[in-house]
C-alpha positions as a LaTeX table, in Angstrom:
\begin{tabular}{lrrr}
\hline
Residue & $x$ (\AA) & $y$ (\AA) & $z$ (\AA) \\
\hline
Met1 & 6.13 & 53.94 & $-63.94$ \\
Asn2 & 5.38 & 56.17 & $-66.87$ \\
Ser3 & 2.60 & 55.09 & $-69.18$ \\
Thr4 & 2.40 & 56.64 & $-72.60$ \\
Ser5 & $-0.12$ & 55.82 & $-75.28$ \\
Ala6 & 1.55 & 56.19 & $-78.62$ \\
Gly7 & $-0.18$ & 57.57 & $-81.64$ \\
Ser8 & $-2.66$ & 55.58 & $-83.68$ \\
Gly9 & $-1.38$ & 52.37 & $-85.18$ \\
His10 & 1.19 & 51.91 & $-82.39$ \\
Ala11 & 0.90 & 49.52 & $-79.45$ \\
Gln12 & 0.73 & 51.03 & $-75.98$ \\
Arg13 & 4.06 & 50.99 & $-74.17$ \\
Ala14 & 4.63 & 47.83 & $-72.17$ \\
Arg15 & 5.64 & 47.59 & $-68.53$ \\
Ile16 & 8.42 & 45.03 & $-68.00$ \\
Val17 & 8.77 & 43.37 & $-64.60$ \\
Val18 & 11.48 & 41.03 & $-63.30$ \\
Asp19 & 12.24 & 39.66 & $-59.83$ \\
Thr20 & 15.40 & 39.82 & $-57.76$ \\
Cys21 & 16.51 & 36.37 & $-59.00$ \\
Ala22 & 17.48 & 38.07 & $-62.28$ \\
Asp23 & 20.16 & 40.02 & $-60.36$ \\
Leu24 & 19.36 & 43.23 & $-62.24$ \\
Thr25 & 20.63 & 46.13 & $-60.14$ \\
Pro26 & 18.11 & 48.78 & $-59.03$ \\
Gln27 & 20.20 & 51.43 & $-60.81$ \\
Ile28 & 20.11 & 49.63 & $-64.17$ \\
Ala29 & 16.44 & 48.72 & $-63.69$ \\
Ala30 & 15.51 & 52.35 & $-62.99$ \\
Ser31 & 17.46 & 53.62 & $-66.00$ \\
Leu32 & 15.70 & 51.07 & $-68.25$ \\
Asp33 & 12.21 & 51.58 & $-66.79$ \\
Val34 & 11.95 & 48.02 & $-65.41$ \\
Asp35 & 10.19 & 47.03 & $-62.18$ \\
Ile36 & 11.76 & 44.57 & $-59.72$ \\
Leu37 & 9.80 & 42.31 & $-57.37$ \\
Gly38 & 11.78 & 41.33 & $-54.28$ \\
Phe39 & 12.06 & 37.70 & $-53.17$ \\
Pro40 & 12.08 & 37.10 & $-49.39$ \\
Tyr41 & 15.15 & 35.54 & $-47.79$ \\
Ile42 & 16.00 & 34.50 & $-44.25$ \\
Leu43 & 19.41 & 35.27 & $-42.78$ \\
Asp44 & 20.24 & 34.03 & $-39.28$ \\
Gly45 & 16.53 & 33.59 & $-38.51$ \\
Glu46 & 15.51 & 37.11 & $-39.64$ \\
Glu47 & 13.38 & 37.62 & $-42.75$ \\
Tyr48 & 14.38 & 40.27 & $-45.30$ \\
Thr49 & 13.26 & 41.27 & $-48.78$ \\
Asp50 & 16.01 & 40.99 & $-51.36$ \\
Asp51 & 16.72 & 44.57 & $-52.49$ \\
Ile52 & 19.83 & 43.72 & $-54.56$ \\
Trp53 & 22.47 & 44.98 & $-52.12$ \\
Thr54 & 20.74 & 48.19 & $-51.13$ \\
Ser55 & 20.66 & 47.35 & $-47.40$ \\
Ile56 & 23.60 & 44.91 & $-47.17$ \\
Thr57 & 26.79 & 44.62 & $-49.22$ \\
Pro58 & 27.83 & 41.40 & $-50.98$ \\
Lys59 & 30.92 & 41.17 & $-48.75$ \\
Glu60 & 28.84 & 41.49 & $-45.55$ \\
Phe61 & 26.35 & 38.87 & $-46.74$ \\
Tyr62 & 28.90 & 36.31 & $-47.94$ \\
Asp63 & 31.16 & 36.85 & $-44.91$ \\
Lys64 & 28.16 & 35.93 & $-42.75$ \\
Leu65 & 27.73 & 32.71 & $-44.75$ \\
Arg66 & 31.46 & 31.99 & $-44.44$ \\
Ser67 & 31.19 & 32.38 & $-40.66$ \\
Gly68 & 28.45 & 29.73 & $-40.53$ \\
Val69 & 25.33 & 31.92 & $-40.52$ \\
Lys70 & 22.46 & 30.08 & $-42.24$ \\
Ala71 & 20.58 & 31.61 & $-45.16$ \\
Ser72 & 17.45 & 30.35 & $-46.91$ \\
Thr73 & 14.77 & 31.71 & $-49.21$ \\
Ser74 & 11.04 & 31.48 & $-49.72$ \\
Ala75 & 8.85 & 32.09 & $-52.75$ \\
Val76 & 7.07 & 35.37 & $-53.43$ \\
Ser77 & 3.64 & 34.96 & $-51.83$ \\
Leu78 & 0.34 & 34.90 & $-53.69$ \\
Gly79 & $-0.68$ & 37.95 & $-51.64$ \\
Arg80 & 2.34 & 39.95 & $-52.76$ \\
Tyr81 & 1.66 & 39.11 & $-56.40$ \\
Leu82 & $-2.01$ & 40.06 & $-56.01$ \\
Glu83 & $-1.03$ & 43.39 & $-54.47$ \\
Phe84 & 1.54 & 44.17 & $-57.17$ \\
Phe85 & $-0.54$ & 43.06 & $-60.18$ \\
Thr86 & $-3.52$ & 45.01 & $-58.84$ \\
Glu87 & $-1.34$ & 48.16 & $-58.72$ \\
Cys88 & $-0.31$ & 47.46 & $-62.32$ \\
Ala89 & $-3.94$ & 46.95 & $-63.37$ \\
Lys90 & $-5.02$ & 50.21 & $-61.76$ \\
Glu91 & $-2.19$ & 52.01 & $-63.55$ \\
Gly92 & $-3.31$ & 50.36 & $-66.77$ \\
Thr93 & $-0.11$ & 49.84 & $-68.79$ \\
Pro94 & 0.05 & 46.38 & $-70.44$ \\
Thr95 & 2.43 & 44.37 & $-68.25$ \\
Val96 & 4.89 & 41.51 & $-68.87$ \\
Tyr97 & 6.40 & 39.70 & $-65.89$ \\
Leu98 & 9.51 & 37.67 & $-66.71$ \\
Cys99 & 9.39 & 35.30 & $-63.75$ \\
Phe100 & 12.19 & 33.23 & $-62.20$ \\
Thr101 & 12.26 & 29.64 & $-63.42$ \\
Ser102 & 9.37 & 27.48 & $-62.25$ \\
Ala103 & 11.81 & 24.55 & $-61.99$ \\
Leu104 & 13.45 & 26.10 & $-58.92$ \\
Ser105 & 10.61 & 28.02 & $-57.26$ \\
Ser106 & 6.85 & 27.87 & $-56.75$ \\
Ser107 & 6.66 & 31.62 & $-57.39$ \\
Tyr108 & 5.66 & 31.16 & $-61.03$ \\
Asn109 & 2.54 & 29.19 & $-60.09$ \\
Ser110 & 1.61 & 31.81 & $-57.48$ \\
Ala111 & 2.10 & 34.53 & $-60.10$ \\
Leu112 & $-0.18$ & 32.71 & $-62.56$ \\
Ser113 & $-2.86$ & 32.31 & $-59.90$ \\
Ala114 & $-2.64$ & 35.99 & $-58.92$ \\
Ala115 & $-2.73$ & 37.05 & $-62.57$ \\
Asp116 & $-5.95$ & 35.07 & $-63.13$ \\
Gln117 & $-7.60$ & 36.73 & $-60.13$ \\
Val118 & $-6.54$ & 40.21 & $-61.22$ \\
Arg119 & $-7.78$ & 39.61 & $-64.79$ \\
Glu120 & $-11.18$ & 38.64 & $-63.41$ \\
Gln121 & $-11.36$ & 41.95 & $-61.58$ \\
Tyr122 & $-9.83$ & 43.96 & $-64.45$ \\
Pro123 & $-10.90$ & 42.12 & $-67.63$ \\
Asp124 & $-9.48$ & 44.77 & $-69.96$ \\
Phe125 & $-6.01$ & 44.69 & $-68.38$ \\
Glu126 & $-3.25$ & 43.02 & $-70.42$ \\
Leu127 & $-1.03$ & 40.93 & $-68.13$ \\
Tyr128 & 1.43 & 38.26 & $-69.29$ \\
Val129 & 3.40 & 36.00 & $-66.94$ \\
Val130 & 6.38 & 34.29 & $-68.62$ \\
Asp131 & 8.36 & 31.47 & $-67.02$ \\
Asn132 & 11.88 & 32.60 & $-67.96$ \\
Ala133 & 13.26 & 29.06 & $-67.27$ \\
Leu134 & 16.53 & 30.81 & $-66.40$ \\
Pro135 & 18.37 & 30.80 & $-63.07$ \\
Cys136 & 20.45 & 33.66 & $-61.70$ \\
Ala137 & 21.58 & 36.60 & $-63.87$ \\
Cys138 & 20.60 & 34.71 & $-67.03$ \\
Gly139 & 17.27 & 36.44 & $-66.40$ \\
Glu140 & 19.09 & 39.78 & $-66.58$ \\
Leu141 & 20.22 & 39.19 & $-70.16$ \\
Leu142 & 16.68 & 38.24 & $-71.20$ \\
Ala143 & 15.26 & 41.35 & $-69.51$ \\
Leu144 & 17.83 & 43.70 & $-71.07$ \\
Glu145 & 17.01 & 42.45 & $-74.55$ \\
Ala146 & 13.26 & 42.59 & $-73.82$ \\
Val147 & 13.75 & 46.30 & $-73.05$ \\
Arg148 & 15.48 & 46.74 & $-76.40$ \\
Gln149 & 12.64 & 44.95 & $-78.18$ \\
Arg150 & 10.15 & 47.23 & $-76.40$ \\
Ala151 & 12.08 & 50.25 & $-77.67$ \\
Ala152 & 11.90 & 48.74 & $-81.16$ \\
Gly153 & 8.10 & 48.80 & $-80.90$ \\
Leu154 & 7.04 & 45.35 & $-79.68$ \\
Ser155 & 3.75 & 45.30 & $-77.75$ \\
Ala156 & 3.40 & 43.61 & $-74.34$ \\
Lys157 & 1.89 & 40.51 & $-75.99$ \\
Gln158 & 4.71 & 40.40 & $-78.54$ \\
Ile159 & 7.37 & 40.82 & $-75.83$ \\
Ala160 & 5.88 & 37.87 & $-73.91$ \\
Ser161 & 5.95 & 35.71 & $-77.05$ \\
Trp162 & 9.45 & 36.92 & $-77.90$ \\
Ala163 & 10.76 & 36.06 & $-74.40$ \\
Asp164 & 9.26 & 32.56 & $-74.61$ \\
Glu165 & 11.15 & 31.97 & $-77.86$ \\
Ala166 & 14.35 & 33.81 & $-76.93$ \\
Lys167 & 15.06 & 32.19 & $-73.55$ \\
Thr168 & 16.55 & 29.03 & $-75.07$ \\
Tyr169 & 19.30 & 31.14 & $-76.67$ \\
Val170 & 20.57 & 32.32 & $-73.26$ \\
His171 & 23.44 & 30.24 & $-71.87$ \\
Gly172 & 24.83 & 30.23 & $-68.35$ \\
Tyr173 & 27.76 & 28.25 & $-66.97$ \\
Phe174 & 28.92 & 28.54 & $-63.40$ \\
Thr175 & 31.20 & 27.01 & $-60.86$ \\
Leu176 & 30.92 & 26.89 & $-57.08$ \\
Asp177 & 33.62 & 27.00 & $-54.45$ \\
Ser178 & 31.81 & 24.27 & $-52.53$ \\
Leu179 & 28.58 & 22.30 & $-52.69$ \\
Asp180 & 27.73 & 22.97 & $-49.02$ \\
Ser181 & 25.01 & 25.55 & $-49.65$ \\
Leu182 & 23.32 & 23.41 & $-52.31$ \\
Ala183 & 23.39 & 20.47 & $-49.89$ \\
Ala184 & 21.99 & 22.61 & $-47.04$ \\
Gly185 & 19.12 & 23.69 & $-49.29$ \\
Gly186 & 18.33 & 20.08 & $-50.20$ \\
Arg187 & 19.43 & 20.52 & $-53.83$ \\
Ile188 & 22.05 & 17.73 & $-53.61$ \\
Pro189 & 22.83 & 14.97 & $-51.05$ \\
Pro190 & 25.12 & 16.08 & $-48.15$ \\
Ala191 & 27.45 & 13.12 & $-48.85$ \\
Ala192 & 28.16 & 14.50 & $-52.35$ \\
Ala193 & 29.14 & 17.86 & $-50.86$ \\
Gln194 & 31.46 & 16.23 & $-48.31$ \\
Leu195 & 33.14 & 14.08 & $-50.95$ \\
Ser196 & 33.70 & 17.01 & $-53.32$ \\
Ser197 & 35.24 & 19.05 & $-50.49$ \\
Lys198 & 37.68 & 16.25 & $-49.59$ \\
Leu199 & 38.78 & 15.77 & $-53.21$ \\
Asp200 & 38.88 & 19.53 & $-54.04$ \\
Ile201 & 36.30 & 18.88 & $-56.75$ \\
Lys202 & 34.78 & 22.01 & $-58.27$ \\
Pro203 & 31.60 & 21.41 & $-60.25$ \\
Glu204 & 30.58 & 23.15 & $-63.45$ \\
Leu205 & 26.85 & 23.65 & $-63.57$ \\
Ser206 & 24.38 & 24.85 & $-66.15$ \\
Phe207 & 20.63 & 24.40 & $-66.60$ \\
Asp208 & 18.27 & 22.49 & $-68.83$ \\
Leu209 & 15.36 & 23.75 & $-70.92$ \\
Ser210 & 13.02 & 23.72 & $-67.92$ \\
Gly211 & 15.44 & 25.84 & $-65.90$ \\
Ser212 & 16.55 & 23.01 & $-63.60$ \\
Leu213 & 20.20 & 22.92 & $-62.60$ \\
Ser214 & 22.35 & 20.35 & $-64.36$ \\
Leu215 & 25.87 & 19.18 & $-63.57$ \\
Ile216 & 27.88 & 19.26 & $-66.77$ \\
Gly217 & 31.36 & 18.56 & $-65.45$ \\
Val218 & 33.70 & 18.31 & $-62.48$ \\
Asn219 & 37.21 & 19.69 & $-62.14$ \\
Arg220 & 40.05 & 19.18 & $-59.69$ \\
Gly221 & 40.80 & 22.65 & $-58.40$ \\
Arg222 & 39.47 & 26.14 & $-58.95$ \\
Lys223 & 41.65 & 27.19 & $-61.92$ \\
Lys224 & 40.54 & 24.18 & $-63.99$ \\
Ala225 & 36.92 & 24.97 & $-63.13$ \\
Leu226 & 37.30 & 28.55 & $-64.40$ \\
Lys227 & 38.99 & 27.32 & $-67.59$ \\
Ser228 & 36.05 & 24.96 & $-68.03$ \\
Leu229 & 33.69 & 27.97 & $-68.10$ \\
Ile230 & 35.72 & 29.44 & $-70.96$ \\
Lys231 & 35.62 & 26.11 & $-72.82$ \\
Ser232 & 31.80 & 26.09 & $-72.56$ \\
Phe233 & 31.74 & 29.70 & $-73.75$ \\
Lys234 & 33.83 & 28.87 & $-76.83$ \\
Glu235 & 31.62 & 25.89 & $-77.68$ \\
Asn236 & 28.30 & 27.75 & $-77.43$ \\
Tyr237 & 28.82 & 31.48 & $-77.98$ \\
Val238 & 27.57 & 33.15 & $-81.15$ \\
Leu239 & 29.35 & 36.46 & $-81.71$ \\
Asp240 & 27.01 & 39.43 & $-81.89$ \\
Pro241 & 28.70 & 42.68 & $-80.78$ \\
Ser242 & 25.28 & 44.26 & $-80.07$ \\
Leu243 & 24.53 & 41.74 & $-77.29$ \\
Pro244 & 26.26 & 42.01 & $-73.90$ \\
Ile245 & 27.85 & 39.23 & $-71.88$ \\
Thr246 & 27.31 & 39.00 & $-68.11$ \\
Ile247 & 29.80 & 37.81 & $-65.48$ \\
Val248 & 28.57 & 37.61 & $-61.91$ \\
Ser249 & 30.18 & 36.32 & $-58.75$ \\
Ala250 & 29.33 & 35.62 & $-55.13$ \\
Asp251 & 32.12 & 37.75 & $-53.64$ \\
Ala252 & 34.77 & 36.23 & $-55.92$ \\
Glu253 & 35.80 & 39.30 & $-57.89$ \\
Lys254 & 39.38 & 38.19 & $-58.66$ \\
Asp255 & 38.13 & 35.01 & $-60.30$ \\
Ala256 & 35.49 & 37.01 & $-62.19$ \\
Asp257 & 38.30 & 39.33 & $-63.37$ \\
Trp258 & 40.19 & 36.29 & $-64.68$ \\
Val259 & 37.10 & 35.06 & $-66.56$ \\
Glu260 & 36.54 & 38.51 & $-68.09$ \\
Ala261 & 40.16 & 38.73 & $-69.25$ \\
Ala262 & 39.91 & 35.24 & $-70.78$ \\
Val263 & 36.67 & 36.11 & $-72.61$ \\
Arg264 & 38.23 & 39.29 & $-74.03$ \\
Lys265 & 41.05 & 37.22 & $-75.55$ \\
Glu266 & 38.53 & 35.34 & $-77.70$ \\
Glu267 & 38.14 & 36.47 & $-81.31$ \\
Gly268 & 35.81 & 39.46 & $-81.68$ \\
Cys269 & 35.33 & 39.86 & $-77.91$ \\
Ser270 & 38.00 & 42.41 & $-76.98$ \\
Asp271 & 35.56 & 45.35 & $-77.02$ \\
Ile272 & 32.29 & 43.53 & $-76.28$ \\
Thr273 & 30.09 & 44.94 & $-73.51$ \\
Ile274 & 30.57 & 42.84 & $-70.37$ \\
Ile275 & 28.20 & 43.51 & $-67.49$ \\
Arg276 & 29.67 & 42.69 & $-64.09$ \\
Gly277 & 27.50 & 42.03 & $-61.08$ \\
Ala278 & 27.21 & 40.42 & $-57.67$ \\
Val279 & 24.97 & 37.38 & $-57.16$ \\
Gly280 & 22.08 & 38.62 & $-55.00$ \\
Pro281 & 21.02 & 37.18 & $-51.62$ \\
Thr282 & 18.17 & 35.09 & $-53.10$ \\
Ile283 & 20.48 & 33.07 & $-55.34$ \\
Gly284 & 23.48 & 33.52 & $-53.01$ \\
Ala285 & 21.70 & 31.69 & $-50.20$ \\
His286 & 21.69 & 28.55 & $-52.38$ \\
Val287 & 25.10 & 28.74 & $-54.05$ \\
Gly288 & 27.18 & 30.17 & $-51.21$ \\
Pro289 & 30.27 & 32.38 & $-51.47$ \\
Gly290 & 32.66 & 31.82 & $-54.37$ \\
Met291 & 30.28 & 31.18 & $-57.25$ \\
Val292 & 31.34 & 32.59 & $-60.64$ \\
Ala293 & 28.96 & 32.60 & $-63.60$ \\
Leu294 & 29.50 & 33.38 & $-67.29$ \\
Ile295 & 26.27 & 34.19 & $-69.13$ \\
Phe296 & 25.78 & 34.99 & $-72.81$ \\
Trp297 & 23.60 & 34.67 & $-75.90$ \\
Gly298 & 24.50 & 31.62 & $-77.97$ \\
Arg299 & 23.12 & 28.90 & $-80.17$ \\
Asp300 & 19.63 & 27.58 & $-79.47$ \\
Arg301 & 19.83 & 25.15 & $-76.55$ \\
Ala302 & 16.62 & 23.51 & $-77.78$ \\
Glu303 & 18.54 & 22.27 & $-80.83$ \\
Lys304 & 20.99 & 20.41 & $-78.63$ \\
Ile305 & 18.56 & 18.29 & $-76.62$ \\
Ser306 & 18.60 & 14.54 & $-76.93$ \\
Leu307 & 16.05 & 12.51 & $-78.84$ \\
Thr308 & 14.32 & 11.33 & $-75.64$ \\
Asp309 & 14.18 & 14.89 & $-74.29$ \\
Arg310 & 12.59 & 16.03 & $-77.56$ \\
Ile311 & 9.88 & 13.38 & $-77.08$ \\
Ala312 & 9.28 & 14.54 & $-73.50$ \\
Lys313 & 9.01 & 18.15 & $-74.70$ \\
Lys314 & 6.47 & 17.10 & $-77.33$ \\
Val315 & 4.41 & 15.23 & $-74.71$ \\
Arg316 & 4.47 & 18.22 & $-72.37$ \\
Gly317 & 3.32 & 20.48 & $-75.22$ \\
Ala318 & 0.45 & 18.13 & $-76.04$ \\
Asp319 & $-0.69$ & 18.17 & $-72.41$ \\
Ala320 & $-0.49$ & 21.95 & $-72.06$ \\
\hline
\end{tabular}
């Protein structure tokens, strides 16, 4: 990672770090000068580090899941964070880590603990750990814009503050082919998965302000589920041609093509930048093959929360 101290009056260049849950490809990350920390995953009893399809293709991975091979994940260890943050501290560039949502992984707490230990050893080192509160490739959109803000001159501290504010403007809506993988991972009851399979029910999921998954609708059949994603897009999107939209799938490219074509038919979206990607093994282990997600910048989700949720948010803030 290149570190350059700008001239007087300018903040030192920031190092931006994401993890593989953001589904940022190594090629894009390298071109944007972003570091990626790999989450561990277990496939058929063997442990691997998620390298975003460098050592296995999406088709190979999802075909294994289709054939009944079990996949699971574990959090990034405290030791791995200590090792990585120590490398960053030795290199010296102020660092911002946009971490996968704490609502779905213990990694964030491990990262905070490691950051505290590294700061004790390197008291002059600037290190900021941000809970992105965003599942899947929603983290990619936040990271891409953080890179743009860095180029516009924001310091590491300012980027961390910006990300904390900006994350509630990122929307993600996704549908799954089945609920089996979520049930296997303990995210929903197995009976719910069996019932949805029998009735050909396809859920539409999103996430709340903490980054927890939330069921926002159910549809009979796949086509209705995909149309439901477009409906959510129309209700929440705020047109800004400078900001890209992301569509990712878990080996469901034809359905992702349909979603892209539908988005481009919306007013002002025919020439918008749409980033296409494959859901990585870390997220893929939980959602299974067939997931399609539509992710974009939109109106502030914090404005939409209910009165009781606002009270809970206030209480949490008071306790922080």
